C-alpha positions as CSV (number, residue, x, y, z in Angstrom):
1,M,9.2,-10.3,24.9
2,V,12.0,-7.9,24.9
3,K,11.5,-4.8,27.2
4,L,12.3,-1.5,26.2
5,T,15.0,0.3,28.3
6,A,14.9,3.4,29.7
7,E,17.1,5.2,26.9
8,Q,14.2,3.7,24.0
9,R,11.5,4.9,26.6
10,V,12.7,8.6,26.5
11,A,13.5,8.2,22.7
12,L,10.0,7.1,22.2
13,Q,8.2,9.6,24.3
14,E,10.4,12.3,21.9
15,H,9.5,10.5,18.5
16,P,6.2,8.9,18.9
17,E,5.8,8.1,15.0
18,G,9.5,5.7,15.8
19,V,13.1,5.5,16.6
20,A,16.1,3.7,14.6
21,C,17.7,1.5,16.7
22,E,21.2,-0.2,16.1
23,D,22.4,-3.2,17.1
24,T,26.0,-2.3,17.9
25,E,27.1,-6.5,17.5
26,T,25.7,-6.6,13.4
27,Q,25.3,-3.2,12.5
28,R,22.1,-3.8,11.7
29,V,19.0,-0.8,12.2
30,Y,15.7,-1.4,13.8
31,F,12.7,0.2,13.9
32,L,10.6,0.8,17.2
33,V,7.4,2.0,17.1
34,D,3.8,1.6,18.6
35,S,2.1,-0.9,18.0
36,E,-1.0,0.6,16.6
37,I,1.6,2.3,13.7
38,H,3.1,-0.5,13.1
39,Q,-0.4,-2.4,12.7
40,R,-1.9,0.5,10.1
41,A,1.5,0.2,8.3
42,I,0.9,-3.3,8.1
43,Q,-2.6,-3.1,6.5
44,A,-1.9,-0.2,4.6
45,L,1.3,-2.0,3.0
46,K,-1.7,-5.1,2.3
47,R,-4.0,-3.0,0.6
48,Q,-1.7,-1.3,-2.0
49,Q,-0.2,-5.1,-2.6
50,D,-4.0,-5.8,-2.9
51,R,-4.2,-3.0,-5.4
52,E,-1.4,-3.9,-7.7
53,A,-2.0,-7.3,-7.7
54,I,-5.9,-6.2,-9.2
55,A,-4.4,-4.1,-11.7
56,E,-2.0,-6.8,-13.1
57,G,-5.3,-8.8,-13.2
58,L,-7.0,-5.9,-15.0
59,A,-3.7,-5.3,-17.2
60,D,-3.8,-9.3,-18.3
61,M,-7.7,-9.6,-18.8
62,E,-7.5,-6.4,-21.4
63,A,-4.3,-8.0,-23.3
64,G,-6.3,-11.2,-23.7
65,R,-4.1,-12.9,-21.0
66,V,-6.5,-15.0,-19.6
67,V,-8.8,-18.3,-19.7
68,P,-12.1,-19.6,-19.4
69,L,-13.0,-20.4,-16.1
70,D,-13.9,-23.9,-16.7
71,Q,-10.7,-24.4,-18.4
72,A,-9.5,-22.4,-15.4
73,F,-10.9,-25.0,-13.0
74,E,-10.4,-28.1,-14.9
75,E,-6.5,-27.6,-15.1
76,I,-6.3,-26.8,-11.3
77,R,-8.2,-30.4,-10.8
78,T,-5.9,-31.4,-12.6
79,R,-3.2,-29.8,-10.8
80,L,-4.0,-31.1,-7.6
81,E,-5.4,-34.7,-8.9
82,L,-8.9,-34.1,-7.9
83,H,-10.6,-35.6,-10.6
84,D,-13.5,-38.0,-9.6
85,K,-11.7,-41.6,-9.9
86,R,-15.2,-43.9,-11.3
């Protein structure tokens, strides 16, 4: 794990919501933030992605872009080669 510098620690104390940090070699910018804030942000993003996926699925259903469940299972079994070998 990388340790905070004194400069970063002071910046975080002054800006607890997070601090932009630039890599002087690559000029890439990173955001330094408390791990709890990071976890909440990741969870919020996941919830938003889930909502979007559900909305897309509902739109597909309403537009008739669906297949019967038995057919879907059969296609999955075929794709994964899970048919009975009797």
